[in-house]
Structure formats: C-alpha cells, structure tokens
N, C-alpha and C positions, 0 to 999 in steps of 0.2 A: 402550568400557568406561572407568570412572574409573581412571586410572593413578596419579595423585597428587593430594593435597589439601594446600594450605598455608593456615594460619590464623594471623593475628598480631593482637595487641592486641584480642582479642574475649572479653568476659566473663572467665572464669578462665584463659583461654589467653593467655599472653604470646607464645609462638611455637610452632607445631606443624607438622610435615611428616610426612605419611603416604603411603606407597606401597602401593597395593592390587594384588592379583593377579586373574587371571581365575578363573572358578569361584566357589565359595562362600567368602566372607570372613566371619569371625565377629568380632563386637565384644562384649565382656563388661565388667563392672565394677559396683562397688557402686552402689546408688541414690544419686544426688547427686554421683557422681564427675565427671560432665560429658558423658555420652553425648548427652543432649538438646542440650547446647551445640553439639556437633559437627554434629548434625542441623540445628539452627537456623542455623548458619553455612552449611551446604550449601544449605539452602532459600533463604537470602538470595542466595547465589551464583547460584541458578537463577531469580532475579527476584522473590523474596519481599520482604515489607515490611522496611524497616530499623528498627532499634531503637537510637537513640543512647545509651540507658542501658547497652547492652551494650559500649560502648567502654571498654576497661580503663583506659587512660591518656588523659587529656583533652588532652595536648599532642601526641598522635600520632594518625595516621589508622589505622583498622582495615582490614586487607586480607585477602580470601579469594580464593584462586586455585585452580582445578581444571584439570588436564590430562587430556584424554580421547583415547583412540585411536578411530579411526573405521573402520567397515566399508566395503567397496567399494560397497555398495549404499545408503549413507547419502543421505537427501534433502537434507542440509545444503548440498550444492554449489549448488543452485538458490536456496535461501533466502539464503545469504551473498552469492553473487555478485549477486543481485537487490538486496541492500542495500548493494552496493559495499564489502563486507568481504572481506579477503584470505581465500582458502580453501586449506587444505592437505589433500589427500586422505587423509592418515594421522593427523593430529593436530588437535585443536581446544582452544584455551586460553580459558577464561572467567575474568574477574577482576572483583571488586567492591570498591570502595574507599569508605569512609565517613569523612568528616572529623569532627573534634570538634564542629564547628558543625552537623552533621547532613546536610551535602550529600553525596549519593550519586553515584558515577560508575561506569559499567559499561563493560567492554571485551570484545571478542571478537577474539582474535588480535591484540591490542594496538591495535585500532581502537575508538574510542569509539562506543558504540551506546546506543539508548534501551532502557528496560526491556521494552517490548513485544517487541522483537526478542530480547532476552535470554531472556525467558520462552519464546518460540516455539522457540528453539534448545534451551533446557533440556529441553523436553518430549521431544526426540529423543535426549536423552543419559541422563537419570536419571528414574526413576519411584519416588517415595517413598511407602511405605505404612505407616501407623500406625493405631492405633485411632481417632485424631482426624482422619486424613486419608483415610479410606475413603469419604467421601461420594460419590466418583466412581462407586461401584457403583450408586447410585440415580439417576444421570443417564441420560436416554433416549438421548443420543448414544453413551455408552459401551456400553449394552446393545445398541443396534443394531449398533455396530461389532463387538462380540463375535460376534453371530450371522452378520454378513456375512463375518467372517474364517473361521468354521467352515463357511460355505456356499460358500467360495471365490468370492465375488461380485465381487471387485475389478475384473476385466476388464469384467464386465457393467455394473457401476456406472459405470465410465468411459464406456462407450458410451452408457448411459442418461443420464449427465450432459450429453452433447452433444445428445441428442434433447430432453431437457427444456429446455435452453438455447434450442434452436431454437423450441420451443413457446412459451416465455416471450417470446422476441423477436417472434414472429408475433403473440402476444397484445398485446404492447406497441404494435406497429405499428398494429393494429386500434384500440386504445384511443386512440392519438394521433390517428389518422385521424378517428375518430368525434367526438372533442373538437373537432378543427379544423373539421369539417363544421358542427357545431352553432354554433360561434363564427362561421363564415362566413355561415351562414344568418341569424343575427341581424344581421349587418353587410352583407348582400348589396346593399341599396339604396345605402348609402354607398360601398361598393367599386365598384359600377357607375358612380356619379357620378365617383369619382376616375379610373376607367379611361377614361371618355369624355373627361375633361379632358386626360389624358395622350395619348390617341389623337389628340385634336384638335391637341395641341401637335406631334405627328408628328416627334418628335425622332429624329435618326439618330446612330449612333456617330461621334464625332469632329467633329460639327457645331459644337459650341461653340468648340473650338479654331480651326477653320477660320474661323468668323465673327469671332472676336476678332483673328486674324491679319489678316483682310481689313479689319476696322474700323481697325486700327492703320495699315495701308497707306493706306487712304482718308484717314485723318486726316493722315498725313504728306503726302499729295499735296495735300490741301486747303490745308494750311499753306504748302506750296511755291508753289502757285498764288497765294496771297495775297501772299507775299513778292515774287514776280516782278512782280505788278501794282503793288505799292508801289514797287518799284525803277523800273518804267517810268513811273509817275506823276512820280517825282522827276526822271527823266532827260528824258522826252519828252512824256508825255500830260497831265501835270498843268497846272493853271492857271498855276502859276509854276514851270515845269520848268527844268532847268539849261540845256538847249539854247536855249530861247527867251530866257532871261536873258543868255546869252553873245551872242546876236544883238543884243540891246538894248545890251549893253556895247560891242560892235564898232561900232555906229552912233554911239554917243556918243564913242568914242575917235577915229573918223574925223573927226567934227566938231571934236574937240579939237585934232587935228593941224593944222587950218587956222589955228588961233590961236597955237599954241606950237610953235616949231621943236624945242625940247628933247624934246617928246613923240614927234616923228617919228623922232628918233634912237634910241628905245627898242625899236623893232620890235614895238610892242604888238599891232598888227593881225595881223602874221604869227603871233605866239605864240598869240593867240586863235583863229586859224584852225586851228592845229595841235591845240589843245585841243578845238575843235568837232568836228574829224575823229575824234579818239580817242573822244570821248563818244558820237558817232553810231554808231561801231563797237560800243561797249559796249552801247548801247541795242538795236542790231539783234541782238546775241548774246542779250540778256535776252528779246527778243521771240521768238527761236527757242526758248529754254527754256520760255517761257510757253506757246507753241503745242504743245510736246511733252507738257505736263502736262494729261492729259485727266481732268477731274473732273466727276462727276455728283453734286451735293449730296444728291440723293434716295437714292443708293445708301448713303451713310453713315447717313442717317436710318433706312433700312430695316434695316441691319445693327444699329444701336443698339437699335432697337425689338425685334428678334428676340432679341438678347442679354438685354435687360431681361425679356422674356417668359420665357425659359428660366431666368434667375437667380431670378425670382419664384417659379416652380414648384419650383425646388430648395429655396428657403427654406421653402416651404409644406410640403414633405415632409421637411425636416430633413436634407438630404443635401448633400454638398460637391462631387460630381462628377456629370457627365451620365450616366456609366455606371451609377451608383447609381440615378438616376432611371429609366433605361431598365429596370434590374433590377426596380424596383417595378412598373413598367407590366407587365412580363412575368409577375411573380408574381400580380398582380391578375388578369390574363387567365387564368393557369393555375388559380388558385383558383376563379374563376367557372365556368370550363369543367368543372373537377372537380366543382363543386357540382351541375352538371347531370347528371353521371354518378355522383353519390355513392352511390346505392343499389347499382348494379352493382359499383363498386369495393369497397364495404363487404362485399358478398357474396363477392367474390373473396378479400378478406383473411380473412373468416370461414372460408372453405373451407380456406385455407392453415393457419390456426390449428387447425381441427378435424383436419386430416390430421396435423399435427405432434403434437397431443395424442394422437391414436390410435396413432401409432408409439411414442410414449413410454409410453403405457398398456400397449401390448402387451408391451414389454420389462419394464416394471414388474411385470406379472402373472407373468412367468417368474421374476423375482427374488423375488417373494412366495412362489411355490411352493417355491423352494429355501430360502428363509428358514424356512418352516413345517417342512420336513423337517429342517433343521439345528437348529431350536428343539427339536423332539421328541427328537432324538438328544442334544442338548446337555443337556437337562433330566435324562435318564437318566444321562449320563456325569457330570454334576455331583453327583447323588445318590451315585453309586458312588464318586466321588472324595472327597467331603466327609463322608459318614457316618462313615467310620473316624476322623475328627478330632473325635470326641466329640459328634456330632450325629446320634444313632441314629434320631431321629424326624423327620429332615429330609424335607420334601416340597418339590418344585420344580415350578412351573408357569410355563413360558415362553410368554407370550401374544403371538401375532402377530396383530394386528387391523387391518382395513382403515381407511385414513384418506384424506384428500384427497391428490391427486397433488402431490408436492413434490420438493425437490432430491434426496432419497434414495429416492424411490419412492412407493408408496402404502400403506405399512404403519406402524403404531406398535408398538413392542416394549416389553413390560413384564415384568421379572423379579419373580415372586411367590414368597414363601417362607413355610413354616410350620415351626417348630422344636419344636412340642409336639403330642402326640396330640390328636385331635378338634379340630384347629384348621384353618380354611380358609386356604389360602395368600393372603397379602396383599402389597402392595408392600413392597420391602425396607426402605424408610425407616421403616416403622412396625412391622416384624416382628422385628428382630434387635438384639441387644446389640452393643457395639463389638467384643468378642472373636469373636462369631459372624460378623460382617461380615468381619473380618480373615481368618478361616479360609475363608470363601466366596471372598474375593478371591484368596487363595493357591491355592485349587482352580481358580478360573477361569484364573489366570495359567498354572498348570501344564498346563491343557487346551489353551490357545491358543498356548502358547510356540512350538510347531513350525509354526504356521500363519502367523504374522506376525512381523516383526522387531521385537522389544521392546528398549527401552533397558536400561541397567543398572537393576536393581531393588534398592531398599533396604527391608527389612522392619524396622520399628522396634517391637520388642517385640510383634509380632502374636501371639505365643504366650502372652501373659499370660492366666492363669486355667486353663491346661491343665497336665497332668503325665503321668508314666508312659508308657503305650503311645501315647497320643495325641500327646504331645510327640515321641516317637520318630518317629511317622508324619509329623509336620509337618517334622521335620528331614530325613527321607528325601525328602519332597516338595520341599523347598528344594534338597536335593542333586541331585535329578533335574532340577529346573529349571535348576540351575547348569551342567549339561553343555552347554547351548547358549548361555548368556549369563552375564554377571557378576551374582552375587547377594551383597549385603551384608546380613547379618542381625545386628541388635542383640538379644540374648537374655539371659534369666536362667536358662535351662534347660540343664543339662549334656548332656542327650540331643541337643539341637539343636547346642550348641556343639561337641560332639565330631565332628560331621559336616563341619566346615569344612576347606577346603584350607589356609587360614591363619587364625591366631587373634590378634586384637589385644586388649589390655587397657587400659581407661581407668581412671586413678586420680588421686588428688589428692596433691600434694607441697607441704610447707610450707618456706619459708625464714624468715629473720629478719623479713621485712617483710610477706609475703602468702602466699596459697595459690594454687597453680597446678594446672591440669589437664594431665596428661601422658597419652601414649598410646604403648604399645610393642608390637612384634611379638614374640610368645612363641615361645621355642624349644620343642622337644618336651618337655623336662624341665619347663619353666615351664608348659606346657599341662597337665601332670599336676597341678602345684600348684594351678592355677586351677580345674580341674575338681573336684579334691578339696575345695577351698574352697567351690565351689558346691554340692557334694553334702553336706558335713557341717559346713561352717563353719570347718574347720581344714585347711590344706594338709598337715598332718603326720599326719592320721588314716590309719593304714595300710589299714584297710578301704576308706575312701574313695579312697585312692590306687590300690588294687587295682582297684576298680570303674572309676576313671578310665582306667586302662590298658586295661581291657576295652573301654570305650567307644571308645577310640582305636584298638582293634585291635592293642594291643601285647602282649596276653597272652591 
C-alpha cells in the first residue's frame, strides 16, 4: 500500500507530505483546490509524462517520492533483482525528479532506473481510476485477465504457456529447417563443388602447424648445410682455400730462407706448420658437422607447396585457421547429406510440431470451457453488482469466442454492454459514458478483489453524476473493497466521504506572494465540518451537522 507521498515544487504545491492508512482513505476539497494536482504528481511518480510547466520555481527541481509497503507475495522481488535494483521485502521507495530544464530522473530504492522499469513496478503498486483513465476496461487483455481470474486459470495458463512455447519452438525449428533446405537446394551444385575441393585437399587437424614447424626446421637445416659448405670451401675445398694458400706460403718461405739468414731466425716455417695443423683440425670438424646435416631439398619444396595450397584454400573461404576450414568441409558434408534426407527430416519435425500443437490445443480447450462458465457467472454477477449503482437497465454479454491458438489460449473475450432498454449490447468503448464506465470498473474490481492480488486503488471522482442511494451504495462498495486492500477515493459526495477510515482535505492557502495547495488529515470534529460543508455549503448549518454525524455513525 501507499504509506506516504512527498511532493515539492510542483504546480501550486511548494512542499507536501501525506501519510496514508490502510483501508479506505477519503480525499475531499473544493473544485480547483488541487486534488487533480496530487493525482497528476502521483501519475508522474508511476512513470507518466513530465510537464515542465508544472515546476513551481524555475531555480529548483521538482521532487515526487512515494513510500510503499509490500506484501509477502509481491512479484517485485524478481523484477527488481533482474534489473539489478536493491530489493527490500517490506518497503519500496519510488522517486521522480524533474529539473528546471526538463530533464527527468527516476529512482527505485535510490537506484537510478529508466521509465520503462518505473512503469512496470508502478503497475504492481497503484491502480489509478478516473473517468478519463478507464480506457483499460475496453482493452482485450484486461477483459481476458478478469475472466481468467474468476475462472482460477492461473495454474492452467502457466502449464499452457510451457506447452505453447514448445509448440512455437517446434514450429520455428521446422520453418528454419525448410528455409535451409530450400536455400541448400538452390546452391547444391556449388556446395558439392566446394566439398569436392576440400575433400581433395584432405586436410587433417593440426596439419598446418606441423607442416610449418617442419618447413622451418628444413629451412634451418638447409641454411646450416649451406654455411658448412661455405666454410669448407674457404678452408679446404675451394679453388683458393686457406690450407692450399698456407702450403704455397710455406714453399715460398722455405726458398726464402736459403737466401736470407734473418728469415731462418724467425721460425716462420714452424709457425706455418702449427697454423696448418690447427686449420686442418677445424676443417675436419666442419666436415663432420656437414656430414651430420642431412637435407633433402625436395622435402622443403613439398612442404612449401602444401602450405601454399592450404593457405590459398583458407583465403578462398575467408577463414584464418585450418580448424575453421575443416568445419566448413564438415558443414558442407552435413548439409548435403541432410539434403538427401530432407523429406524424412521435415516429416519428423512436422510430426513433432503437430504433437506439440495438439497438446497445447487440448489444454486450451479446457481453459476455454472454464472461461465460458466463468463468463456466464461473471455477467450475472456484474449485473447484480452494478445495477444498484444507477444502471437499472444494464445488460451484460461476456462473449468468449474461438480464435487462433495464441499465447493465452484460443479465445477472444469481449465485454458488451447495453445501458438502455431495447438496446443490443455492444462493445464497451461505444456503449458507455465516463461515469457508467467508472461504475462498471468499480463493480468489476469489487468482484475480482478476492481472486487476485490488486495494488492500491485510487478512485478519482468516479462517483461524479450520482447522488442519494446510488452514492451510498458506491461508498459501501468502496468500503467493502477496502477490507482487503488500500483504497484512496477522491469524492465530492458526503455519502462516500463518510465511509472513509481516514479523511483528508485539500485546500488553497494564500500568503503575501502566492497561492499554495495544502492537505490535512481531518480530526473527527473537522470531519463533521467538512461533511456539513459538502451537504449544505456551510459547516455551521445545524441540520447538515446532524446529518453529517449520522453519516459518520456518531448519532
């Protein structure tokens, strides 16, 4: 229920704090006092459109905040947790802020949220009814929900929802399969050509990595062999190798020693012999290394050719890894094999869809029967409830007619009303005035209140145009409705106002600069004043005061 409402800097309201009670809360006040302003602020709090013109002071933001107590069975836990909003099992706080520039911000439990979530949460907290907000009665979803509530179809509908989802899923699979088959039939030749190319490639998982590693090793070996040969040519096997040049130098120095004694004293021949021995040893070592490097140039050519072939196929199919190329080959093979079995596979999927539809239809038929029974009883109950509210010629026809199988079954529900004699019942949108629709909605709410968990209900002058006994009956109906939930009624009728558990008055107050809308909770004595004012136009009229006391059960 709505525990408290704070409004600041909104229209004629500078600051207002209201604490509501459970049961029937009454709000009265003169026309233009600001009752509609309060309803407008509350509507905005629940996700309605903002109006920057309503901001009282342009240098301050407008704030509307409502605190709601929650029932243990509230569905808000899943909604808020799913939106990553803190959830308190006992209390929910909504806040809406509008800046002077028109920017709007919404909060739930101090967490910023979008308006879509705010509206969704608001639907579970407050239900506002006025002569201008009763279009809900004409909507097919509302009408169907009323009948399902009276038929106690909730559990069956949950089960049906699963069956219908299974049917839709099976139907989707069949549709996707058939579309794929048609597409594959058109591309069968090209797919076969691609598959033959890939099969001819005969690619194996991990082959490309293995080839590239092998290619790198072969390239390293080839380079090593080349460097060893180059070293041997320089040392021993080349036309002008080091060892042969040393031998030439040794012969020349030997001859030189016969001519010059100073050359003999340098030990040049011994030193050249030592160098020759060391270089021979180096050459033998390089020969051993060269012999150990076994290279077949054709192996490197084969590896390079295979890698080029695989890489070319990958580019052709627009992939970057060999696993993706293998996956394409497997998919082509799978699609072509399925193409050969398409008829039998389609038949199997069609059978599954038909079975799923049959199961859903069977349960939908049971739901339809319950709806038809509930619609008949509801029509009679609605006449019984609403006729005493000044609609003595009311006729009700709740039509439950077959329709295509859908998310809610295979029925369409339409409420049809006639309010005058010799008139055929027609859909509510073209049959009723605003006041009649309001009384019908009040009657419907009173009938379904004990069947489903309703949010707090606000009736905004739905009793306009009635008086006397009808007004009293509407007040009694609101009072009865308020035994199970919070009802807030804005009214001009003393018969209705007297039924309230608590009574608030909205009024205007002037100061030196401006006019302000105020709201106060009336004491028992002030209630008599207000009811007397509503009855006679004067709070001092003794006869009116006496009648007010009787209405309040004080005399």
